[in-house]
Kinemage of the C-alpha trace (Angstrom):
@kinemage 1
@onewidth
@group {chain A} dominant
@subgroup {mainchain}
@vectorlist {calphas} color= white
{ca met a 1} P -0.047 0.233 -0.126
{ca leu a 2} L 2.930 2.403 0.768
{ca ile a 3} L 4.569 1.667 -2.451
{ca gln a 4} L 1.215 2.439 -4.233
{ca phe a 5} L 0.831 5.536 -2.585
{ca leu a 6} L 4.364 6.962 -3.387
{ca ile a 7} L 3.949 6.225 -7.155
{ca thr a 8} L 0.375 8.291 -7.132
{ca val a 9} L 2.016 11.071 -5.631
{ca his a 10} L 4.955 11.397 -7.798
{ca ser a 11} L 3.394 10.645 -10.889
{ca leu a 12} L 1.293 14.299 -10.404
{ca arg a 13} L 3.108 17.244 -11.096
{ca ile a 14} L 2.691 19.257 -8.349
{ca asn a 15} L 2.739 23.132 -7.975
{ca val a 16} L 4.336 23.649 -11.346
{ca pro a 17} L 2.701 25.437 -13.852
{ca leu a 18} L 0.679 23.114 -16.593
{ca ile a 19} L -1.703 23.320 -19.529
{ca phe a 20} L -4.238 20.723 -19.886
{ca thr a 21} L -5.293 19.788 -23.067
{ca glu a 22} L -7.873 17.080 -24.838
{ca lys a 23} L -6.066 13.308 -24.976
{ca asp a 24} L -6.221 12.973 -28.561
{ca asp a 25} L -6.085 16.375 -29.876
{ca thr a 26} L -4.074 19.079 -27.838
{ca asn a 27} L -4.970 21.913 -30.037
{ca tyr a 28} L -8.288 22.004 -27.506
{ca gln a 29} L -7.058 23.516 -24.160
{ca leu a 30} L -8.770 23.580 -20.751
{ca thr a 31} L -9.638 27.343 -20.442
{ca ala a 32} L -10.908 29.627 -17.520
{ca ser a 33} L -10.502 32.974 -19.058
{ca asp a 34} L -14.202 33.653 -19.617
{ca lys a 35} L -15.844 34.792 -16.483
{ca lys a 36} L -16.121 31.965 -14.277
{ca thr a 37} L -16.780 29.293 -17.276
{ca leu a 38} L -14.431 26.397 -17.867
{ca arg a 39} L -14.263 25.043 -21.373
{ca leu a 40} L -12.491 22.960 -24.001
{ca glu a 41} L -11.190 25.495 -26.384
{ca lys a 42} L -9.086 25.516 -29.510
{ca asn a 43} L -5.491 26.661 -28.536
{ca leu a 44} L -5.143 30.189 -26.991
{ca ser a 45} L -1.843 30.347 -27.159
{ca lys a 46} L -1.763 33.670 -28.680
{ca asp a 47} L -4.228 35.014 -26.348
{ca ser a 48} L -3.437 37.698 -24.097
{ca lys a 49} L -5.481 36.118 -21.145
{ca asn a 50} L -3.537 33.141 -21.951
{ca gly a 51} L -2.138 33.525 -18.335
{ca asp a 52} L -5.308 32.548 -16.746
{ca asn a 53} L -5.265 29.144 -17.895
{ca ile a 54} L -2.174 27.958 -16.851
{ca ala a 55} L -2.934 25.166 -14.269
{ca tyr a 56} L -1.357 24.293 -10.959
{ca ile a 57} L -2.401 21.287 -8.831
{ca glu a 58} L -2.153 22.086 -5.010
{ca pro a 59} L -1.939 19.351 -2.909
{ca glu a 60} L -4.801 18.995 -0.139
{ca lys a 61} L -5.556 16.059 2.502
{ca asn a 62} L -5.869 12.098 2.042
{ca glu a 63} L -4.755 12.288 -1.702
{ca thr a 64} L -6.817 14.933 -3.153
{ca tyr a 65} L -6.187 18.322 -4.870
{ca lys a 66} L -7.184 21.560 -5.794
{ca val a 67} L -6.833 22.999 -9.405
{ca arg a 68} L -5.988 26.274 -9.839
{ca phe a 69} L -5.990 28.368 -12.953
{ca gly a 70} L -3.893 31.589 -13.098
{ca ser a 71} L -3.353 33.571 -9.914
{ca ser a 72} L -6.866 33.114 -7.975
{ca arg a 73} L -9.436 30.746 -9.524
{ca tyr a 74} L -10.168 27.160 -9.111
{ca met a 75} L -11.610 24.446 -10.738
{ca tyr a 76} L -15.181 23.795 -9.012
{ca lys a 77} L -18.048 21.108 -9.488
{ca lys a 78} L -21.733 22.210 -8.955
{ca arg a 79} L -23.897 20.554 -6.408
{ca asp a 80} L -27.255 20.935 -8.034
{ca asp a 81} L -26.079 20.544 -11.806
{ca pro a 82} L -23.464 18.848 -13.890
{ca gly a 83} L -21.574 22.169 -14.311
{ca val a 84} L -17.913 23.047 -13.767
{ca val a 85} L -16.756 26.321 -13.448
{ca ala a 86} L -13.421 28.465 -12.686
{ca ile a 87} L -13.779 30.699 -9.362
{ca glu a 88} L -12.186 31.950 -6.591
{ca leu a 89} L -12.104 30.466 -2.951
{ca glu a 90} L -14.527 33.132 -1.768
{ca asp a 91} L -17.164 32.895 -4.570
{ca asp a 92} L -20.889 33.134 -3.389
{ca ile a 93} L -21.139 29.851 -5.381
{ca ala a 94} L -18.806 28.233 -2.933
{ca lys a 95} L -20.443 30.091 -0.192
{ca asn a 96} L -23.602 28.515 -0.781
{ca tyr a 97} L -22.908 25.014 -1.786
{ca gly a 98} L -19.714 24.438 0.458
{ca asn a 99} L -15.954 23.601 -0.392
{ca leu a 100} L -16.106 19.923 -1.349
{ca gly a 101} L -16.535 21.351 -5.041
{ca phe a 102} L -12.985 22.361 -5.326
{ca ile a 103} L -11.467 18.915 -4.098
{ca trp a 104} L -10.565 16.489 -6.739
{ca lys a 105} L -8.958 13.096 -6.844
{ca ile a 106} L -6.889 12.991 -9.563
{ca ser a 107} L -5.406 9.598 -11.404
{ca ser a 108} L -2.705 9.734 -13.829
{ca lys a 109} L -1.178 7.225 -16.494
{ca asp a 110} L 1.304 8.384 -19.080
{ca asp a 111} L 0.540 12.097 -18.621
{ca val a 112} L -2.774 11.400 -18.872
{ca tyr a 113} L -5.160 12.854 -15.945
{ca val a 114} L -9.007 12.297 -14.905
{ca phe a 115} L -10.403 14.332 -12.207
{ca glu a 116} L -13.131 13.240 -9.957
{ca asn a 117} L -15.193 15.287 -7.687
{ca glu a 118} L -17.684 13.119 -5.455
{ca gly a 119} L -17.867 10.294 -8.053
{ca lys a 120} L -18.414 12.600 -10.964
{ca cys a 121} L -15.496 13.322 -13.680
{ca leu a 122} L -14.580 16.145 -15.576
{ca thr a 123} L -16.065 15.259 -18.969
{ca lys a 124} L -15.989 17.026 -22.313
{ca val a 125} L -19.617 17.000 -23.356
{ca ser a 126} L -21.313 18.959 -26.489
{ca lys a 127} L -19.858 21.770 -28.640
{ca val a 128} L -20.684 25.549 -27.647
{ca ser a 129} L -22.853 26.745 -30.278
{ca gly a 130} L -21.135 28.878 -32.681
{ca lys a 131} L -17.473 28.646 -31.065
{ca asp a 132} L -14.958 26.221 -31.469
{ca ser a 133} L -14.952 25.424 -27.747
{ca phe a 134} L -16.825 22.446 -25.866
{ca tyr a 135} L -18.755 22.218 -22.720
{ca leu a 136} L -17.218 20.590 -19.745
{ca asn a 137} L -19.318 18.524 -17.331
{ca gly a 138} L -19.364 16.384 -14.341
{ca arg a 139} L -20.726 12.993 -15.178
{ca pro a 140} L -20.511 9.705 -13.781
{ca cys a 141} L -16.741 8.014 -13.941
{ca lys a 142} L -16.446 5.482 -16.511
{ca lys a 143} L -13.307 3.418 -17.006
{ca asp a 144} L -11.388 4.566 -20.065
{ca lys a 145} L -13.887 7.060 -21.367
{ca lys a 146} L -12.195 9.077 -23.559
{ca ser a 147} L -13.638 12.411 -23.155
{ca gln a 148} L -12.740 12.444 -19.292
{ca glu a 149} L -9.051 12.092 -19.956
{ca phe a 150} L -6.926 15.236 -20.419
{ca lys a 151} L -3.516 15.389 -21.419
{ca val a 152} L -0.968 17.171 -19.138
{ca asn a 153} L 1.652 19.394 -20.907
{ca asp a 154} L 4.457 21.812 -19.263
{ca ala a 155} L 3.478 25.107 -19.669
{ca phe a 156} L 6.241 27.676 -21.206
{ca thr a 157} L 7.384 31.303 -20.851
{ca asn a 158} L 7.398 33.871 -23.899
{ca gln a 159} L 10.222 36.480 -23.049
{ca asn a 160} L 8.960 39.294 -25.082
{ca ser a 161} L 11.462 41.835 -23.474
{ca ala a 162} L 14.983 40.457 -21.889
{ca asn a 163} L 14.427 43.410 -19.061
{ca glu a 164} L 10.352 42.262 -18.184
{ca asn a 165} L 12.130 39.581 -16.175
{ca phe a 166} L 9.508 36.880 -17.552
{ca ala a 167} L 6.829 38.737 -16.380
{ca lys a 168} L 4.444 38.071 -19.064
{ca phe a 169} L 3.763 34.110 -19.347
{ca asp a 170} L 2.135 32.974 -22.735
{ca pro a 171} L 1.980 29.058 -22.541
{ca met a 172} L 2.422 27.136 -25.056
{ca val a 173} L 1.743 22.883 -25.480
{ca ala a 174} L 5.088 20.860 -24.753
{ca gly a 175} L 6.436 19.236 -27.930
{ca glu a 176} L 5.908 22.263 -30.304
{ca asn a 177} L 8.928 24.205 -31.295
{ca val a 178} L 10.407 25.662 -28.262
{ca glu a 179} L 13.805 26.624 -29.476
{ca lys a 180} L 13.285 30.101 -30.921
{ca glu a 181} L 15.441 32.895 -29.984
{ca asn a 182} L 12.549 34.677 -28.044
{ca thr a 183} L 11.724 31.651 -25.911
{ca ile a 184} L 13.024 30.593 -22.843
{ca asn a 185} L 11.556 26.726 -21.682
{ca leu a 186} L 10.413 27.590 -17.704
{ca asn a 187} L 11.148 24.076 -17.417
{ca ile a 188} L 14.717 24.286 -17.419
{ca phe a 189} L 14.895 26.127 -13.864
{ca met a 190} L 11.643 25.294 -12.595
{ca his a 191} L 11.599 21.351 -13.151
{ca his a 192} L 15.057 20.442 -13.233
{ca asn a 193} L 15.037 17.477 -10.682
{ca arg a 194} L 12.781 15.847 -13.299
{ca gly a 195} L 14.664 13.386 -15.355
{ca arg a 196} L 15.154 14.904 -18.825
{ca his a 197} L 16.029 18.535 -17.778
{ca his a 198} L 17.775 17.559 -14.505
{ca ser a 199} L 21.516 17.973 -16.156
{ca arg a 200} L 21.767 19.369 -19.457
{ca gly a 201} L 18.933 21.972 -18.996
{ca his a 202} L 20.030 23.158 -15.569
{ca his a 203} L 23.211 23.997 -16.605
{ca arg a 204} L 22.417 25.541 -19.548
{ca ile a 205} L 20.772 28.611 -17.947
{ca lys a 206} L 23.413 29.520 -15.833
{ca glu a 207} L 25.436 30.062 -18.973
{ca ile a 208} L 22.959 32.553 -20.167
{ca asp a 209} L 23.326 36.343 -20.087
{ca met a 210} L 19.827 37.647 -19.664
{ca glu a 211} L 20.860 40.949 -20.905
{ca glu a 212} L 22.406 39.499 -24.337
{ca ile a 213} L 19.584 37.444 -25.159
{ca pro a 214} L 18.561 38.802 -28.938
{ca ile a 215} L 15.140 39.593 -28.812
{ca glu a 216} L 13.055 39.569 -32.329
{ca phe a 217} L 9.667 41.945 -32.679
């Protein structure tokens, strides 16, 4: 049991910047930038609001977690209907229905996550009318159901100015071309303890003179 617990904990990416996408089509990203709604929407990597869609998994008690988007909004499963929203901890919805909606169990396998809240799993459902996006609901969990599986991707920072000290975040899905001159891999210095970034990436960032990074506009 102890071995199984340790595997579960270390397989999740805790307190690091992430982007969640559809499992089979990573062009569709979990977004929280439109008021309180949570959607699966066409990739918004060029959207100025994209920082609101960077997610962080925050550990709670008994192998449960909160999922934060941006600085202060959290994924919340409504009690009286299947809707899932992104709200602040002090939002009236949480005051009326309690904080259990913030608490998620997360199972993972090969960078694919399933989010469960009180027996209901985050699920991609119908398409939003007139938009290239999909609604997200809490539906009964079913094993190996693709609409309940979401791929986790590292978030990256786009440095628009060397003197801004990474002030603006512009996430891109891992696996795309991140070797452009004006792009710095946030993973290099935030995840250097994880396998592929430990040695080469960590030492590389030490050798960069931030004042001499070429920036193209």
